[in-house]
N, C-alpha and C positions, 0 to 999 in steps of 0.2 A: 580681387576676383577677376579672372580673365573674361573679357567680353567675346572673345573669338576662340574657337576650338584650336586654331593654329597657335595660339599663345600657350596652349597647354602642352604641346609636344616638347619633349626633352631633347633639344638639339637634334643633330643629325648623326650622332655617334652610334655605331653599330651596337655598342654595349647597352644603349638605352632600350633596345628591343628586348633584351633579357629582363629588364625591369618591367617593361610593359607586359610581358608574358607572365611574370611573377605576380602582378597585381590585377590581371584581367581574367580571373578564373572564378568558378563557383566554389566558394570556400567549403561548402558542405561536401563536395566530392573529393577533398584532399584527405590524405592520411597523415596522422600525426604520430611521432614517436616520443614516448615519455622518456624524459632524462633520468628519472629515478629508477624505473623498472625495465626500461627498454621495450615495452609493449607498443605495438603499432596498431592504431585504431582508426576507423573512418570517422572523421570529425562530425559528419552529419548524424552518426549513430550514437554519439555521446550525449549524455544528459547535460542540460545547461541550467544552473541555478541563477537567481538574482532577480532583478526587477527593471524598472525604467532607467536606472542610472548605471547599472552594473550587470554584466553577464560573466559568469564563471564556469569554465569547462574543466572537469576533473577527469583524471585517468580512470577508466572503468576497472582496471585491475588493482592498482595500489591506492587510489584516491588522491594522488598528488594534483595540485592546481596546475593544469596545463596552460591555460590561457585565461586572461582577464581582460574584458573590454569595459572601459569606464567612460561614461559621458561627463565632460567637464564644461565649464563655462566657455572654454576656448576651443572645444571640439571633442573628438573621441581619442582615446589612448588604448592601444593594444599592447598588453604585456604578455610575454611568452617565457616566463622564468623556467618552467619545468618541461617545456616542449623542446626536444632536441632538434627535430627536423619536421618540415611540412613537405609532403610529396604531392606534386601536382602535375 
């Protein structure tokens, strides 16, 4: 774990700004496209099932599993098997 915020910066390459932009947004404001039925939905408007160790987001139109967040002993894992795109 870094002790200094400067240790967390990804080099000085201009492409790192794209990564910073991609991961510094409010996830509930994004739109997600379902890979199965091509429906685009606002992520914050979709229902989430699960509990303390898992969150599962399903497509509101076809019911496909868009995203799964799982808490493991080593951290959190985000799977996006049925989400084609995130728009932010």
